[in-house]
All heavy atoms as TSV, in Angstrom:
chain	resi	resn	atom	element	x	y	z
A	1	MET	N	N	100.280	37.498	34.219
A	1	MET	CA	C	99.096	37.667	35.033
A	1	MET	C	C	99.458	37.980	36.475
A	1	MET	O	O	98.888	38.847	37.087
A	1	MET	CB	C	98.251	36.394	34.937
A	1	MET	CG	C	96.860	36.546	35.510
A	1	MET	SD	S	95.805	37.610	34.529
A	1	MET	CE	C	94.536	36.505	34.080
A	2	ALA	N	N	100.451	37.273	37.030
A	2	ALA	CA	C	100.874	37.523	38.407
A	2	ALA	C	C	101.433	38.941	38.551
A	2	ALA	O	O	101.305	39.559	39.592
A	2	ALA	CB	C	101.909	36.498	38.844
A	3	GLU	N	N	102.062	39.439	37.489
A	3	GLU	CA	C	102.619	40.795	37.512
A	3	GLU	C	C	101.532	41.836	37.757
A	3	GLU	O	O	101.741	42.807	38.434
A	3	GLU	CB	C	103.336	41.067	36.184
A	3	GLU	CG	C	104.144	42.338	36.148
A	3	GLU	CD	C	105.388	42.307	37.022
A	3	GLU	OE1	O	105.905	41.213	37.289
A	3	GLU	OE2	O	105.829	43.382	37.446
A	4	GLU	N	N	100.351	41.607	37.198
A	4	GLU	CA	C	99.252	42.555	37.347
A	4	GLU	C	C	98.749	42.629	38.782
A	4	GLU	O	O	98.214	43.643	39.203
A	4	GLU	CB	C	98.097	42.154	36.419
A	4	GLU	CG	C	98.449	42.283	34.957
A	4	GLU	CD	C	97.366	41.741	34.047
A	4	GLU	OE1	O	96.238	41.510	34.521
A	4	GLU	OE2	O	97.652	41.535	32.861
A	5	SER	N	N	98.932	41.549	39.549
A	5	SER	CA	C	98.423	41.523	40.914
A	5	SER	C	C	99.358	42.204	41.915
A	5	SER	O	O	98.975	42.410	43.047
A	5	SER	CB	C	98.151	40.081	41.342
A	5	SER	OG	O	99.371	39.367	41.382
A	6	LYS	N	N	100.567	42.540	41.506
A	6	LYS	CA	C	101.509	43.193	42.410
A	6	LYS	C	C	101.046	44.614	42.728
A	6	LYS	O	O	100.543	45.325	41.865
A	6	LYS	CB	C	102.907	43.268	41.803
A	6	LYS	CG	C	103.641	41.962	41.799
A	6	LYS	CD	C	105.054	42.184	41.311
A	6	LYS	CE	C	105.839	40.899	41.324
A	6	LYS	NZ	N	107.199	41.115	40.828
A	7	ASP	N	N	101.302	45.023	43.972
A	7	ASP	CA	C	100.949	46.390	44.329
A	7	ASP	C	C	101.950	47.355	43.696
A	7	ASP	O	O	103.034	46.947	43.266
A	7	ASP	CB	C	100.870	46.541	45.854
A	7	ASP	CG	C	102.215	46.433	46.539
A	7	ASP	OD1	O	103.044	47.346	46.368
A	7	ASP	OD2	O	102.436	45.447	47.262
A	8	PRO	N	N	101.612	48.644	43.631
A	8	PRO	CA	C	102.467	49.620	42.948
A	8	PRO	C	C	103.875	49.718	43.524
A	8	PRO	O	O	104.839	49.890	42.784
A	8	PRO	CB	C	101.719	50.941	43.123
A	8	PRO	CG	C	100.301	50.557	43.385
A	8	PRO	CD	C	100.353	49.223	44.065
A	9	VAL	N	N	104.022	49.614	44.850
A	9	VAL	CA	C	105.355	49.692	45.449
A	9	VAL	C	C	106.190	48.496	45.015
A	9	VAL	O	O	107.363	48.645	44.642
A	9	VAL	CB	C	105.269	49.780	46.996
A	9	VAL	CG1	C	106.653	49.698	47.623
A	9	VAL	CG2	C	104.572	51.064	47.420
A	10	ALA	N	N	105.609	47.314	45.045
A	10	ALA	CA	C	106.332	46.112	44.622
A	10	ALA	C	C	106.763	46.226	43.161
A	10	ALA	O	O	107.884	45.876	42.805
A	10	ALA	CB	C	105.471	44.873	44.836
A	11	LYS	N	N	105.877	46.735	42.316
A	11	LYS	CA	C	106.208	46.928	40.898
A	11	LYS	C	C	107.362	47.912	40.744
A	11	LYS	O	O	108.274	47.692	39.947
A	11	LYS	CB	C	105.000	47.437	40.125
A	11	LYS	CG	C	103.961	46.394	39.842
A	11	LYS	CD	C	102.828	46.998	39.019
A	11	LYS	CE	C	101.735	46.002	38.746
A	11	LYS	NZ	N	100.644	46.592	37.965
A	12	GLU	N	N	107.314	48.998	41.494
A	12	GLU	CA	C	108.362	50.027	41.405
A	12	GLU	C	C	109.709	49.463	41.832
A	12	GLU	O	O	110.717	49.642	41.156
A	12	GLU	CB	C	107.984	51.236	42.264
A	12	GLU	CG	C	109.062	52.278	42.404
A	12	GLU	CD	C	109.484	52.933	41.108
A	12	GLU	OE1	O	108.732	52.885	40.110
A	12	GLU	OE2	O	110.577	53.515	41.076
A	13	VAL	N	N	109.737	48.808	42.976
A	13	VAL	CA	C	110.999	48.254	43.474
A	13	VAL	C	C	111.506	47.176	42.515
A	13	VAL	O	O	112.700	47.136	42.206
A	13	VAL	CB	C	110.844	47.710	44.910
A	13	VAL	CG1	C	112.092	46.968	45.357
A	13	VAL	CG2	C	110.533	48.860	45.882
A	14	GLU	N	N	110.626	46.341	42.039
A	14	GLU	CA	C	111.024	45.289	41.098
A	14	GLU	C	C	111.600	45.893	39.819
A	14	GLU	O	O	112.566	45.374	39.263
A	14	GLU	CB	C	109.841	44.378	40.770
A	14	GLU	CG	C	110.209	43.164	39.954
A	14	GLU	CD	C	111.213	42.250	40.627
A	14	GLU	OE1	O	111.184	42.107	41.867
A	14	GLU	OE2	O	112.051	41.661	39.899
A	15	SER	N	N	111.062	47.022	39.386
A	15	SER	CA	C	111.564	47.662	38.170
A	15	SER	C	C	112.984	48.193	38.356
A	15	SER	O	O	113.702	48.394	37.382
A	15	SER	CB	C	110.636	48.794	37.731
A	15	SER	OG	O	110.784	49.940	38.550
A	16	ARG	N	N	113.367	48.415	39.614
A	16	ARG	CA	C	114.719	48.907	39.906
A	16	ARG	C	C	115.641	47.849	40.487
A	16	ARG	O	O	116.749	48.146	40.915
A	16	ARG	CB	C	114.635	50.104	40.857
A	16	ARG	CG	C	114.110	51.340	40.152
A	16	ARG	CD	C	114.159	52.593	41.007
A	16	ARG	NE	N	113.059	52.588	41.980
A	16	ARG	CZ	C	113.233	52.415	43.296
A	16	ARG	NH1	N	114.405	52.278	43.802
A	16	ARG	NH2	N	112.187	52.399	44.108
A	17	ARG	N	N	115.188	46.598	40.481
A	17	ARG	CA	C	115.962	45.497	41.064
A	17	ARG	C	C	117.395	45.464	40.528
A	17	ARG	O	O	118.355	45.439	41.281
A	17	ARG	CB	C	115.286	44.164	40.815
A	17	ARG	CG	C	116.102	42.958	41.281
A	17	ARG	CD	C	115.413	41.647	40.994
A	17	ARG	NE	N	114.265	41.458	41.845
A	17	ARG	CZ	C	114.317	40.973	43.094
A	17	ARG	NH1	N	115.475	40.648	43.612
A	17	ARG	NH2	N	113.223	40.830	43.790
A	18	LYS	N	N	117.545	45.447	39.214
A	18	LYS	CA	C	118.886	45.357	38.613
A	18	LYS	C	C	119.722	46.591	38.956
A	18	LYS	O	O	120.923	46.477	39.191
A	18	LYS	CB	C	118.785	45.159	37.117
A	18	LYS	CG	C	118.234	43.799	36.734
A	18	LYS	CD	C	118.939	43.247	35.531
A	18	LYS	CE	C	118.387	41.911	35.127
A	18	LYS	NZ	N	118.780	40.823	35.992
A	19	GLU	N	N	119.112	47.758	38.996
A	19	GLU	CA	C	119.823	48.983	39.358
A	19	GLU	C	C	120.358	48.893	40.789
A	19	GLU	O	O	121.503	49.261	41.064
A	19	GLU	CB	C	118.878	50.180	39.229
A	19	GLU	CG	C	119.492	51.511	39.560
A	19	GLU	CD	C	118.479	52.640	39.442
A	19	GLU	OE1	O	117.559	52.553	38.607
A	19	GLU	OE2	O	118.624	53.608	40.201
A	20	ILE	N	N	119.544	48.398	41.704
A	20	ILE	CA	C	119.953	48.250	43.100
A	20	ILE	C	C	121.079	47.225	43.206
A	20	ILE	O	O	122.094	47.461	43.881
A	20	ILE	CB	C	118.747	47.849	43.983
A	20	ILE	CG1	C	117.726	48.992	44.035
A	20	ILE	CG2	C	119.200	47.462	45.390
A	20	ILE	CD1	C	116.359	48.597	44.589
A	21	GLN	N	N	120.918	46.101	42.528
A	21	GLN	CA	C	121.958	45.070	42.550
A	21	GLN	C	C	123.271	45.595	41.975
A	21	GLN	O	O	124.345	45.356	42.541
A	21	GLN	CB	C	121.493	43.842	41.763
A	21	GLN	CG	C	120.356	43.104	42.422
A	21	GLN	CD	C	119.736	42.050	41.517
A	21	GLN	OE1	O	119.754	42.165	40.285
A	21	GLN	NE2	N	119.175	41.020	42.126
A	22	THR	N	N	123.188	46.320	40.877
A	22	THR	CA	C	124.378	46.884	40.247
A	22	THR	C	C	125.064	47.875	41.174
A	22	THR	O	O	126.293	47.861	41.304
A	22	THR	CB	C	124.016	47.553	38.908
A	22	THR	OG1	O	123.479	46.561	38.031
A	22	THR	CG2	C	125.218	48.213	38.261
A	23	ALA	N	N	124.278	48.717	41.833
A	23	ALA	CA	C	124.857	49.704	42.749
A	23	ALA	C	C	125.591	49.017	43.899
A	23	ALA	O	O	126.690	49.453	44.285
A	23	ALA	CB	C	123.766	50.628	43.283
A	24	LEU	N	N	125.014	47.958	44.441
A	24	LEU	CA	C	125.679	47.230	45.527
A	24	LEU	C	C	126.981	46.598	45.053
A	24	LEU	O	O	128.007	46.663	45.745
A	24	LEU	CB	C	124.758	46.157	46.101
A	24	LEU	CG	C	123.705	46.641	47.070
A	24	LEU	CD1	C	122.737	45.516	47.418
A	24	LEU	CD2	C	124.341	47.187	48.331
A	25	LYS	N	N	126.950	45.988	43.873
A	25	LYS	CA	C	128.163	45.371	43.336
A	25	LYS	C	C	129.232	46.428	43.063
A	25	LYS	O	O	130.417	46.197	43.325
A	25	LYS	CB	C	127.851	44.579	42.067
A	25	LYS	CG	C	127.140	43.279	42.357
A	25	LYS	CD	C	126.838	42.522	41.075
A	25	LYS	CE	C	126.058	41.262	41.392
A	25	LYS	NZ	N	125.699	40.513	40.180
A	26	LEU	N	N	128.818	47.567	42.536
A	26	LEU	CA	C	129.779	48.640	42.274
A	26	LEU	C	C	130.407	49.148	43.569
A	26	LEU	O	O	131.613	49.399	43.623
A	26	LEU	CB	C	129.115	49.789	41.519
A	26	LEU	CG	C	128.822	49.542	40.046
A	26	LEU	CD1	C	127.995	50.693	39.471
A	26	LEU	CD2	C	130.107	49.365	39.257
A	27	LEU	N	N	129.602	49.297	44.605
A	27	LEU	CA	C	130.118	49.727	45.903
A	27	LEU	C	C	131.137	48.728	46.432
A	27	LEU	O	O	132.221	49.098	46.892
A	27	LEU	CB	C	128.972	49.894	46.896
A	27	LEU	CG	C	129.364	50.275	48.322
A	27	LEU	CD1	C	130.029	51.644	48.356
A	27	LEU	CD2	C	128.131	50.255	49.217
A	28	PHE	N	N	130.803	47.445	46.347
A	28	PHE	CA	C	131.718	46.396	46.792
A	28	PHE	C	C	133.016	46.428	45.988
A	28	PHE	O	O	134.114	46.442	46.547
A	28	PHE	CB	C	131.040	45.026	46.675
A	28	PHE	CG	C	131.973	43.892	46.954
A	28	PHE	CD1	C	132.303	43.564	48.261
A	28	PHE	CD2	C	132.543	43.164	45.917
A	28	PHE	CE1	C	133.184	42.518	48.527
A	28	PHE	CE2	C	133.414	42.125	46.179
A	28	PHE	CZ	C	133.733	41.805	47.483
A	29	LYS	N	N	132.892	46.448	44.656
A	29	LYS	CA	C	134.074	46.421	43.796
A	29	LYS	C	C	134.945	47.659	43.975
A	29	LYS	O	O	136.179	47.572	43.942
A	29	LYS	CB	C	133.663	46.257	42.334
A	29	LYS	CG	C	133.131	44.864	42.042
A	29	LYS	CD	C	132.654	44.755	40.604
A	29	LYS	CE	C	132.122	43.364	40.317
A	29	LYS	NZ	N	131.691	43.241	38.909
A	30	LEU	N	N	134.321	48.815	44.170
A	30	LEU	CA	C	135.082	50.036	44.419
A	30	LEU	C	C	135.916	49.892	45.687
A	30	LEU	O	O	137.100	50.227	45.705
A	30	LEU	CB	C	134.147	51.243	44.543
A	30	LEU	CG	C	134.808	52.544	45.017
A	30	LEU	CD1	C	135.853	53.034	44.020
A	30	LEU	CD2	C	133.758	53.602	45.274
A	31	ASN	N	N	135.300	49.368	46.736
A	31	ASN	CA	C	136.030	49.203	47.987
A	31	ASN	C	C	137.120	48.151	47.878
A	31	ASN	O	O	138.176	48.278	48.506
A	31	ASN	CB	C	135.059	48.899	49.127
A	31	ASN	CG	C	134.437	50.173	49.629
A	31	ASN	OD1	O	135.052	50.908	50.378
A	31	ASN	ND2	N	133.235	50.463	49.170
A	32	MET	N	N	136.903	47.121	47.074
A	32	MET	CA	C	137.967	46.144	46.819
A	32	MET	C	C	139.139	46.824	46.108
A	32	MET	O	O	140.297	46.628	46.481
A	32	MET	CB	C	137.441	44.986	45.955
A	32	MET	CG	C	136.586	44.001	46.700
A	32	MET	SD	S	137.468	43.070	47.978
A	32	MET	CE	C	138.650	42.140	46.991
A	33	LYS	N	N	138.836	47.626	45.105
A	33	LYS	CA	C	139.887	48.312	44.343
A	33	LYS	C	C	140.656	49.286	45.243
A	33	LYS	O	O	141.888	49.328	45.213
A	33	LYS	CB	C	139.265	49.051	43.157
A	33	LYS	CG	C	140.258	49.742	42.244
A	33	LYS	CD	C	141.232	48.803	41.583
A	33	LYS	CE	C	140.576	47.973	40.531
A	33	LYS	NZ	N	141.518	47.044	39.862
A	34	LEU	N	N	139.931	50.049	46.058
A	34	LEU	CA	C	140.597	50.996	46.957
A	34	LEU	C	C	141.498	50.266	47.950
A	34	LEU	O	O	142.608	50.725	48.241
A	34	LEU	CB	C	139.559	51.841	47.704
A	34	LEU	CG	C	138.780	52.833	46.843
A	34	LEU	CD1	C	137.655	53.470	47.653
A	34	LEU	CD2	C	139.692	53.889	46.253
A	35	THR	N	N	141.026	49.148	48.465
A	35	THR	CA	C	141.843	48.366	49.391
A	35	THR	C	C	143.097	47.862	48.694
A	35	THR	O	O	144.197	47.921	49.247
A	35	THR	CB	C	141.030	47.181	49.960
A	35	THR	OG1	O	139.884	47.702	50.641
A	35	THR	CG2	C	141.859	46.352	50.923
A	36	ASP	N	N	142.932	47.404	47.459
A	36	ASP	CA	C	144.077	46.904	46.697
A	36	ASP	C	C	145.090	48.011	46.418
A	36	ASP	O	O	146.295	47.794	46.467
A	36	ASP	CB	C	143.595	46.278	45.394
A	36	ASP	CG	C	144.664	45.421	44.745
A	36	ASP	OD1	O	145.288	44.611	45.454
A	36	ASP	OD2	O	144.864	45.553	43.519
A	37	TRP	N	N	144.600	49.211	46.141
A	37	TRP	CA	C	145.502	50.338	45.901
A	37	TRP	C	C	146.238	50.726	47.185
A	37	TRP	O	O	147.429	50.998	47.154
A	37	TRP	CB	C	144.733	51.551	45.395
A	37	TRP	CG	C	144.255	51.450	43.977
A	37	TRP	CD1	C	144.701	50.594	43.010
A	37	TRP	CD2	C	143.237	52.236	43.373
A	37	TRP	NE1	N	144.009	50.796	41.845
A	37	TRP	CE2	C	143.108	51.804	42.026
A	37	TRP	CE3	C	142.415	53.253	43.820
A	37	TRP	CZ2	C	142.193	52.361	41.142
A	37	TRP	CZ3	C	141.503	53.810	42.932
A	37	TRP	CH2	C	141.401	53.364	41.615
A	38	ASP	N	N	145.497	50.781	48.290
A	38	ASP	CA	C	146.089	51.223	49.554
A	38	ASP	C	C	146.972	50.164	50.204
A	38	ASP	O	O	147.933	50.498	50.900
A	38	ASP	CB	C	144.991	51.633	50.542
A	38	ASP	CG	C	144.263	52.900	50.117
A	38	ASP	OD1	O	144.790	53.634	49.252
A	38	ASP	OD2	O	143.162	53.155	50.640
A	39	VAL	N	N	146.632	48.902	49.991
A	39	VAL	CA	C	147.382	47.797	50.597
A	39	VAL	C	C	147.590	46.729	49.517
A	39	VAL	O	O	146.902	45.709	49.496
A	39	VAL	CB	C	146.624	47.195	51.806
A	39	VAL	CG1	C	147.504	46.204	52.556
A	39	VAL	CG2	C	146.093	48.270	52.736
A	40	PRO	N	N	148.550	46.954	48.619
A	40	PRO	CA	C	148.746	46.045	47.489
A	40	PRO	C	C	148.969	44.583	47.896
A	40	PRO	O	O	148.601	43.677	47.166
A	40	PRO	CB	C	149.980	46.600	46.779
A	40	PRO	CG	C	150.088	48.010	47.224
A	40	PRO	CD	C	149.478	48.069	48.598
A	41	GLU	N	N	149.561	44.375	49.045
A	41	GLU	CA	C	149.849	43.009	49.483
A	41	GLU	C	C	148.686	42.366	50.245
A	41	GLU	O	O	148.811	41.269	50.772
A	41	GLU	CB	C	151.117	42.975	50.354
A	41	GLU	CG	C	150.978	43.647	51.711
A	41	GLU	CD	C	151.120	45.171	51.696
A	41	GLU	OE1	O	151.291	45.775	50.629
A	41	GLU	OE2	O	151.055	45.748	52.788
A	42	ALA	N	N	147.553	43.055	50.295
A	42	ALA	CA	C	146.394	42.552	51.043
A	42	ALA	C	C	145.901	41.226	50.475
A	42	ALA	O	O	145.953	40.981	49.272
A	42	ALA	CB	C	145.260	43.575	51.006
A	43	ASN	N	N	145.416	40.384	51.362
A	43	ASN	CA	C	144.760	39.139	50.975
A	43	ASN	C	C	143.370	39.527	50.470
A	43	ASN	O	O	142.533	39.979	51.241
A	43	ASN	CB	C	144.676	38.215	52.196
A	43	ASN	CG	C	143.946	36.932	51.919
A	43	ASN	OD1	O	142.899	36.918	51.270
A	43	ASN	ND2	N	144.482	35.844	52.435
A	44	ASP	N	N	143.129	39.368	49.180
A	44	ASP	CA	C	141.879	39.838	48.578
A	44	ASP	C	C	140.641	39.145	49.144
A	44	ASP	O	O	139.603	39.766	49.323
A	44	ASP	CB	C	141.916	39.684	47.061
A	44	ASP	CG	C	142.814	40.714	46.391
A	44	ASP	OD1	O	143.094	41.753	47.019
A	44	ASP	OD2	O	143.224	40.482	45.244
A	45	ARG	N	N	140.758	37.854	49.432
A	45	ARG	CA	C	139.604	37.149	49.983
A	45	ARG	C	C	139.273	37.691	51.373
A	45	ARG	O	O	138.108	37.920	51.700
A	45	ARG	CB	C	139.858	35.652	50.071
A	45	ARG	CG	C	138.612	34.898	50.554
A	45	ARG	CD	C	138.804	33.425	50.529
A	45	ARG	NE	N	139.049	33.014	49.144
A	45	ARG	CZ	C	138.869	31.789	48.701
A	45	ARG	NH1	N	138.438	30.858	49.516
A	45	ARG	NH2	N	139.120	31.493	47.450
A	46	GLU	N	N	140.312	37.916	52.172
A	46	GLU	CA	C	140.097	38.482	53.510
A	46	GLU	C	C	139.506	39.887	53.409
A	46	GLU	O	O	138.566	40.231	54.134
A	46	GLU	CB	C	141.414	38.520	54.283
A	46	GLU	CG	C	141.292	39.038	55.686
A	46	GLU	CD	C	142.625	39.073	56.418
A	46	GLU	OE1	O	143.574	38.387	55.998
A	46	GLU	OE2	O	142.700	39.799	57.425
A	47	ALA	N	N	140.030	40.687	52.501
A	47	ALA	CA	C	139.509	42.043	52.306
A	47	ALA	C	C	138.046	41.988	51.880
A	47	ALA	O	O	137.211	42.747	52.396
A	47	ALA	CB	C	140.341	42.778	51.250
A	48	ALA	N	N	137.720	41.080	50.966
A	48	ALA	CA	C	136.338	40.944	50.492
A	48	ALA	C	C	135.411	40.583	51.641
A	48	ALA	O	O	134.321	41.149	51.778
A	48	ALA	CB	C	136.265	39.889	49.393
A	49	GLN	N	N	135.840	39.645	52.478
A	49	GLN	CA	C	135.015	39.238	53.611
A	49	GLN	C	C	134.808	40.393	54.590
A	49	GLN	O	O	133.704	40.576	55.117
A	49	GLN	CB	C	135.637	38.028	54.308
A	49	GLN	CG	C	135.565	36.776	53.468
A	49	GLN	CD	C	136.381	35.628	54.013
A	49	GLN	OE1	O	137.283	35.803	54.820
A	49	GLN	NE2	N	136.069	34.423	53.548
A	50	MET	N	N	135.850	41.189	54.806
A	50	MET	CA	C	135.741	42.332	55.721
A	50	MET	C	C	134.802	43.400	55.151
A	50	MET	O	O	133.985	43.962	55.876
A	50	MET	CB	C	137.124	42.909	56.017
A	50	MET	CG	C	138.007	41.950	56.785
A	50	MET	SD	S	139.684	42.542	56.929
A	50	MET	CE	C	139.547	43.434	58.458
A	51	ILE	N	N	134.925	43.668	53.859
A	51	ILE	CA	C	134.052	44.652	53.218
A	51	ILE	C	C	132.599	44.181	53.270
A	51	ILE	O	O	131.693	44.961	53.586
A	51	ILE	CB	C	134.506	44.922	51.764
A	51	ILE	CG1	C	135.859	45.647	51.778
A	51	ILE	CG2	C	133.463	45.716	50.988
A	51	ILE	CD1	C	136.580	45.656	50.452
A	52	LEU	N	N	132.387	42.898	52.979
A	52	LEU	CA	C	131.033	42.356	53.071
A	52	LEU	C	C	130.475	42.475	54.487
A	52	LEU	O	O	129.290	42.767	54.665
A	52	LEU	CB	C	131.014	40.887	52.633
A	52	LEU	CG	C	131.112	40.644	51.144
A	52	LEU	CD1	C	131.263	39.149	50.868
A	52	LEU	CD2	C	129.905	41.209	50.418
A	53	GLN	N	N	131.321	42.269	55.485
A	53	GLN	CA	C	130.874	42.388	56.870
A	53	GLN	C	C	130.432	43.817	57.176
A	53	GLN	O	O	129.392	44.033	57.804
A	53	GLN	CB	C	131.977	41.941	57.847
A	53	GLN	CG	C	131.558	41.986	59.295
A	53	GLN	CD	C	130.369	41.089	59.618
A	53	GLN	OE1	O	130.238	40.000	59.068
A	53	GLN	NE2	N	129.502	41.549	60.495
A	54	VAL	N	N	131.189	44.789	56.712
A	54	VAL	CA	C	130.819	46.197	56.922
A	54	VAL	C	C	129.489	46.492	56.232
A	54	VAL	O	O	128.596	47.125	56.805
A	54	VAL	CB	C	131.929	47.145	56.409
A	54	VAL	CG1	C	131.461	48.594	56.407
A	54	VAL	CG2	C	133.188	46.989	57.257
A	55	MET	N	N	129.337	46.015	55.000
A	55	MET	CA	C	128.099	46.234	54.260
A	55	MET	C	C	126.921	45.563	54.972
A	55	MET	O	O	125.851	46.153	55.098
A	55	MET	CB	C	128.239	45.716	52.827
A	55	MET	CG	C	129.222	46.523	51.986
A	55	MET	SD	S	129.556	45.814	50.353
A	55	MET	CE	C	128.020	46.202	49.522
A	56	LYS	N	N	127.130	44.335	55.455
A	56	LYS	CA	C	126.076	43.611	56.158
A	56	LYS	C	C	125.676	44.342	57.438
A	56	LYS	O	O	124.487	44.469	57.742
A	56	LYS	CB	C	126.525	42.191	56.482
A	56	LYS	CG	C	125.463	41.382	57.192
A	56	LYS	CD	C	126.001	40.038	57.656
A	56	LYS	CE	C	124.988	39.224	58.412
A	56	LYS	NZ	N	124.306	39.915	59.492
A	57	GLU	N	N	126.667	44.831	58.189
A	57	GLU	CA	C	126.369	45.563	59.424
A	57	GLU	C	C	125.508	46.792	59.125
A	57	GLU	O	O	124.559	47.079	59.856
A	57	GLU	CB	C	127.657	45.966	60.132
A	57	GLU	CG	C	128.390	44.798	60.768
A	57	GLU	CD	C	129.788	45.146	61.245
A	57	GLU	OE1	O	130.187	46.332	61.180
A	57	GLU	OE2	O	130.502	44.214	61.676
A	58	GLU	N	N	125.836	47.494	58.062
A	58	GLU	CA	C	125.059	48.688	57.722
A	58	GLU	C	C	123.664	48.310	57.243
A	58	GLU	O	O	122.683	48.970	57.593
A	58	GLU	CB	C	125.776	49.540	56.677
A	58	GLU	CG	C	125.096	50.864	56.414
A	58	GLU	CD	C	124.920	51.739	57.658
A	58	GLU	OE1	O	125.705	51.626	58.621
A	58	GLU	OE2	O	123.972	52.559	57.674
A	59	LEU	N	N	123.552	47.256	56.446
A	59	LEU	CA	C	122.225	46.792	56.028
A	59	LEU	C	C	121.398	46.351	57.230
A	59	LEU	O	O	120.195	46.633	57.302
A	59	LEU	CB	C	122.348	45.644	55.020
A	59	LEU	CG	C	122.730	46.057	53.604
A	59	LEU	CD1	C	123.029	44.819	52.752
A	59	LEU	CD2	C	121.649	46.906	52.964
A	60	ASP	N	N	122.032	45.692	58.194
A	60	ASP	CA	C	121.333	45.295	59.422
A	60	ASP	C	C	120.862	46.530	60.190
A	60	ASP	O	O	119.758	46.542	60.740
A	60	ASP	CB	C	122.229	44.439	60.313
A	60	ASP	CG	C	122.459	43.039	59.758
A	60	ASP	OD1	O	121.726	42.619	58.838
A	60	ASP	OD2	O	123.394	42.360	60.262
A	61	GLN	N	N	121.681	47.573	60.213
A	61	GLN	CA	C	121.308	48.813	60.889
A	61	GLN	C	C	120.113	49.465	60.184
A	61	GLN	O	O	119.159	49.906	60.827
A	61	GLN	CB	C	122.485	49.790	60.937
A	61	GLN	CG	C	122.175	51.133	61.557
A	61	GLN	CD	C	121.761	51.031	63.015
A	61	GLN	OE1	O	122.305	50.244	63.768
A	61	GLN	NE2	N	120.782	51.821	63.418
A	62	ILE	N	N	120.162	49.516	58.876
A	62	ILE	CA	C	119.044	50.080	58.110
A	62	ILE	C	C	117.785	49.255	58.352
A	62	ILE	O	O	116.691	49.806	58.534
A	62	ILE	CB	C	119.393	50.155	56.609
A	62	ILE	CG1	C	120.523	51.164	56.380
A	62	ILE	CG2	C	118.162	50.535	55.788
A	62	ILE	CD1	C	121.127	51.110	54.987
A	63	LYS	N	N	117.925	47.924	58.362
A	63	LYS	CA	C	116.787	47.043	58.611
A	63	LYS	C	C	116.170	47.344	59.980
A	63	LYS	O	O	114.942	47.428	60.106
A	63	LYS	CB	C	117.214	45.584	58.539
A	63	LYS	CG	C	116.081	44.612	58.754
A	63	LYS	CD	C	116.556	43.172	58.641
A	63	LYS	CE	C	115.393	42.228	58.890
A	63	LYS	NZ	N	115.803	40.830	58.825
A	64	ALA	N	N	117.007	47.531	60.996
A	64	ALA	CA	C	116.508	47.845	62.336
A	64	ALA	C	C	115.767	49.181	62.338
A	64	ALA	O	O	114.724	49.326	62.987
A	64	ALA	CB	C	117.661	47.869	63.343
A	65	GLU	N	N	116.295	50.153	61.599
A	65	GLU	CA	C	115.633	51.453	61.503
A	65	GLU	C	C	114.279	51.334	60.805
A	65	GLU	O	O	113.309	51.971	61.217
A	65	GLU	CB	C	116.533	52.440	60.758
A	65	GLU	CG	C	117.780	52.822	61.519
A	65	GLU	CD	C	118.774	53.629	60.697
A	65	GLU	OE1	O	118.545	53.859	59.492
A	65	GLU	OE2	O	119.794	54.032	61.274
A	66	VAL	N	N	114.216	50.506	59.756
A	66	VAL	CA	C	112.940	50.280	59.053
A	66	VAL	C	C	111.940	49.654	60.019
A	66	VAL	O	O	110.788	50.099	60.112
A	66	VAL	CB	C	113.147	49.387	57.805
A	66	VAL	CG1	C	111.818	48.900	57.249
A	66	VAL	CG2	C	113.921	50.147	56.733
A	67	GLU	N	N	112.380	48.622	60.732
A	67	GLU	CA	C	111.494	47.938	61.666
A	67	GLU	C	C	111.040	48.851	62.803
A	67	GLU	O	O	109.944	48.689	63.336
A	67	GLU	CB	C	112.180	46.688	62.218
A	67	GLU	CG	C	112.322	45.609	61.159
A	67	GLU	CD	C	113.199	44.443	61.574
A	67	GLU	OE1	O	113.803	44.482	62.680
A	67	GLU	OE2	O	113.297	43.482	60.781
A	68	ALA	N	N	111.870	49.842	63.143
A	68	ALA	CA	C	111.519	50.789	64.195
A	68	ALA	C	C	110.626	51.914	63.678
A	68	ALA	O	O	110.189	52.781	64.438
A	68	ALA	CB	C	112.790	51.376	64.815
A	69	GLY	N	N	110.375	51.930	62.358
A	69	GLY	CA	C	109.474	52.925	61.785
A	69	GLY	C	C	110.126	54.202	61.306
A	69	GLY	O	O	109.434	55.151	60.940
A	70	LYS	N	N	111.448	54.240	61.286
A	70	LYS	CA	C	112.156	55.475	60.896
A	70	LYS	C	C	111.759	55.959	59.508
A	70	LYS	O	O	111.737	57.159	59.253
A	70	LYS	CB	C	113.666	55.261	60.972
A	70	LYS	CG	C	114.452	56.491	60.630
A	70	LYS	CD	C	115.937	56.316	60.852
A	70	LYS	CE	C	116.681	57.599	60.529
A	70	LYS	NZ	N	118.095	57.504	60.885
A	71	TYR	N	N	111.448	55.050	58.608
A	71	TYR	CA	C	111.159	55.439	57.221
A	71	TYR	C	C	109.663	55.345	56.878
A	71	TYR	O	O	109.300	55.388	55.708
A	71	TYR	CB	C	111.985	54.565	56.265
A	71	TYR	CG	C	113.467	54.717	56.513
A	71	TYR	CD1	C	114.178	53.780	57.248
A	71	TYR	CD2	C	114.147	55.822	56.024
A	71	TYR	CE1	C	115.534	53.931	57.491
A	71	TYR	CE2	C	115.501	55.989	56.250
A	71	TYR	CZ	C	116.186	55.040	56.985
A	71	TYR	OH	O	117.528	55.208	57.229
A	72	ASP	N	N	108.815	55.266	57.896
A	72	ASP	CA	C	107.389	55.143	57.633
A	72	ASP	C	C	106.818	56.340	56.885
A	72	ASP	O	O	105.881	56.203	56.111
A	72	ASP	CB	C	106.610	54.950	58.954
A	72	ASP	CG	C	106.809	53.562	59.534
A	72	ASP	OD1	O	107.515	52.742	58.923
A	72	ASP	OD2	O	106.257	53.302	60.616
A	73	ASN	N	N	107.349	57.505	57.123
A	73	ASN	CA	C	106.875	58.719	56.450
A	73	ASN	C	C	108.032	59.410	55.747
A	73	ASN	O	O	108.205	60.617	55.847
A	73	ASN	CB	C	106.218	59.671	57.455
A	73	ASN	CG	C	104.965	59.075	58.040
A	73	ASN	OD1	O	104.061	58.712	57.311
A	73	ASN	ND2	N	104.929	58.945	59.351
A	74	TYR	N	N	108.808	58.652	55.046
A	74	TYR	CA	C	110.002	59.162	54.373
A	74	TYR	C	C	109.577	59.985	53.187
A	74	TYR	O	O	110.037	60.926	52.784
A	74	TYR	CB	C	110.902	58.004	53.950
A	74	TYR	CG	C	112.312	58.397	53.667
A	74	TYR	CD1	C	113.174	58.683	54.696
A	74	TYR	CD2	C	112.787	58.476	52.369
A	74	TYR	CE1	C	114.494	59.036	54.435
A	74	TYR	CE2	C	114.090	58.826	52.104
A	74	TYR	CZ	C	114.940	59.120	53.142
A	74	TYR	OH	O	116.237	59.458	52.884
């Protein structure tokens, strides 16, 4: 019943939730693998934290752009 009350955009995004999550995980894992190939002796936990920081910075940038209205008429 609650599903019926969702607006169309919420339904659409929710229908792609797993796809979005999978894409983010794949991006993270790809960058972990590339780091491991390029720097075999790298500390994986440190590399993971650095990659997450880069991803977070970009998500924060996108969030700021959304809040500024950049995607209002996308």
